[in-house]
N, C-alpha and C positions, 0 to 999 in steps of 0.2 A: 416558661421553663428555660433554664440555662443549661447549655451543653458544653462541657469542658472540651478543649481542643483534642485531647487524647481520646475522649469518647467519640467525638465526631470522626476522627481518623479511623478508629476501630470500626465504626458503623459503615464508613465508606469502603473499607477493606472487606467487610462482610458482604456488603451489597455487591461489590465487584466479584468476589468468589462465588456468590449465588448466581450471578449472571453468567460467569464462566462455566459453572457446573451445568447450567441450563443449555448453553450453546454446545458444550461437549456432548451432552446427552442426546441432542437432536441431530448430531452428525449422521448422515446417511439415512435418517428416518423421516425428515421433512424436506420438501423441495426448497431450493434456493441456498443462499450462503449467508450465514450469520457472522457478524463482527461486533465487537464491543468498542464503543467510542466514548469520548468524554461526556456525551449526551445520552448514553444508553445503548441498547442493542439496535443494530441496523440489520435489516433483512432485505436482501436482494431476491425478490420472489422468483424471478425467472432464472432458470438455469442458463449459464452462458451459452450464447449462440455459437454456431460454427464459425461465423466471421470473427466473433470476439476471441475464440480460442485460436483461430488461424493467425490473427494479429499477434497474439502473445507468442505463439510458436515461431513466427517469422522474426519477431524482435529478439527472442532468445537466441535463435540461430545466428542472427546477424551480430549480436553482441559477442557471442562465444567465438566467432571468427576472428575478431579483432582484439580480444582480451588475452592476457597470459593464461596458460593452461591451469594455473592454480586458482584462478577466479572463474566462478560459474554464474550463469544467468539461470537461476532455478525457478521453475514453475511448480506450483502445488504446495503441499503441506511440508513442514508444520507451520503453524501460525507464528507471527511476530508478536511478542507480548512484553509489555512493561507493566507488571502488576502494581507497583507503587503509583503509577499514573492512572491505572484503571483502564488501560487500552489494550485490545487484542485485535490485530488486523491480519489479513492474508493477502499480501500484494500479488498481482498477477505474475510479476517477474521480480525476483530478488537478485540483485547483483551482490555477491558475497564470496569471500574466500572459502574454498571448499573445506578447509580445516575448521572453519567456524560453524559448519553445519554438523560437526561431530558432537552432538549434545543430546541429552534426554529432554523430551518435552519441547517447549517453544524455543524459538530462536530469539536472542536478544536483539532488539532493533538497532542497538549501537554497533552491532557487528556488520550491519548492512553498509555497503558502499553506495547503493542507490536502490530505490523502489520504482518500479514501472507499473503503471495501471493503464488498462484499456477501458475506456468509459463504458459503463453499462447502459444499455438502451433504456432499461426500466427505472434506473435510479442515478442519473448523471450527477446530481448534487453530492452523492457520496464521494465521488472522485474529485470533483471540482471545488467542493467546499469542505466537507468533513476531513478528507485526507490532507488537504492543503493546511488545515488547522492541526491535525493530529501528528503528521509525520515530522514536522520540525520539533514538536513537543517531545517526540520519542528520540530525537537526535539523528534522524536519517538525513544525511547531508545533501542528497540529490533526490528529487522526486520528478519523474517524467510522466506526463499524461498524454495518451493518444486517444483521440476522439473520432471513432468511425462514423458518427452521425454527421460530422461537418468536414472531415478530412483535415483537421487541424490538431494542434497540441501545444504543450508548453513544458519547459524544463524549469523547475524551481530550485534555487541554490542559495547559499550564503545565509545561514541561520543567524538571526540576531534577536536580542531581547526587545520586547515591547511591553507596554502596560498590560496587554492581554496575554502575555506569555511569549515563548519563542515563535518566531515567524520567519518565513523565507523572505529575504530582502530583494532577490533578483528573480525575475520571470522573463524567460526568452520564449516567445511564441514562434511557432513554425507552421508551415503548410505541408501536407503530404506531398512528397516528391522532392523536398529539400533534405539535405543532410542534417542530422541532429547529433549534437554532442551530449552524451550522458556520462558524467564523471570525466574520465580521461579518454573515452572512446567515442569515435564518430561513426555513425551508421547511416545508410540510406533509408529513406522512407517510401521509395517507389513501390508500387504493387501491394500496398497494404489495403486490405479489403474495406469497403464502406458498407454501412447499413443501408438497406433500400429505403427510399422515401415513403 
């Protein structure tokens, strides 16, 4: 059977809408956090731990100390969504102009200045693999990863085209305790909690 390109695109759009409807219908009814990636629905079964949330809180506060008042480091909802790409994510911290949050529904990923993720203990590949693939595709210029399992992280920048689609060209690794630059702002990483062994 031959599928015309228009039919294939319509089928992909329908599949994405069905996945989005499912994810939205499960909010607050099932444990964990659902996101839609290029490869389907991802579920982080465990609720974020106190150390995960404390890391996100400290990063948000440190960023907001050094950023201009009109830029915020937002934690929580809504999702970041690019329907044509079929991706819906919820970064732990979104660096965004406050005025760009004044929207109904999801936030456009192209409005983000940076996305910051704290690696989940139960699904680290979601942050280190899936989001490294999805965030440049969505046009998010800076992606910072903090990993409480190892006390390390990385900042990804400089989106460029590759045969596999847009990818980050630059990766700067860091250790907890070092200063880290995210977009135009440098913050300390001392006293970030670690997951127990």
